[in-house]
N, C-alpha and C positions, 0 to 999 in steps of 0.2 A: 124313501121309496123302496130301497132294497130290503128294508125290514118287512114290508108288505109282501114282496116277492118271496122272501125267505120263509115267511109264515105260510104262504100258500103252498110252497113246495113241500114244507114239512108236513102239511096235511094231505099230501099226495095229489095236489091239484096240478095238472099239466097245463103249462102256459104256451100259447102260440109263440113262434119265433119272433114275431113282431113285438110282443111284450118283452121278450128277452132283449131285443135291440133297444127298445125304449128304456129299459132299466139301465143298460150300459151307457146310453147317451146321457141319461140323467146323472149317472155317477161321474161321467166325464165332465159334465157341466159343473157339478159341485166342485170337482177338483180344479177346474179352470178358474172358477170364481174365487176360490180360496187362494190360488197362486197369484191371481191378479191383485187381490187385496193385499197380500204380503208384499208384492213388488211395489205397489202403489204407496204403501206405508214406508217403504225403504227409499222412495223417490226415484224408482227405476221406471224405465219405459215399459208400458203395458200394451203396446200396439199389437203384438203377436197374440196375447191373451184376449184382447178385445175382439180381434178377428176370429179367433177360435171360438169364443163364446157366441158370437153372432152365428157362425156356421153351425154350431151344435144346436142352438135354439131353432134354427131353420130345419134341421134334420128331425128334431123332436116334433115340431109342428107337422112336418110331412109324414112322419111315422104315425102320429096320433090320428091324422086324417085318414091314413090307410086303414088303421084299426077301426075307426068310426065307419068308414065305407063298408068294410067287411062285415061289421055287426049289422048294418042296415040291410045288407044282402041276405043275411040269415033270417031276419025278421020277415 
């Protein structure tokens, strides 16, 4: 996802702050999933990562819905 944002920025496309938030959330989700997989493979407890992943996914859904509503208002 960050590749898409990077390309858009390199083309001079200005993105709404909500898109920046969405990008950061998706990066955090990727990191949390990676960390969870590493800990799971090592036989470690992943409860913290599981809860973090769930919270991040909820925030992604909420932010995506806000973007969708804003787009509908423009139409």
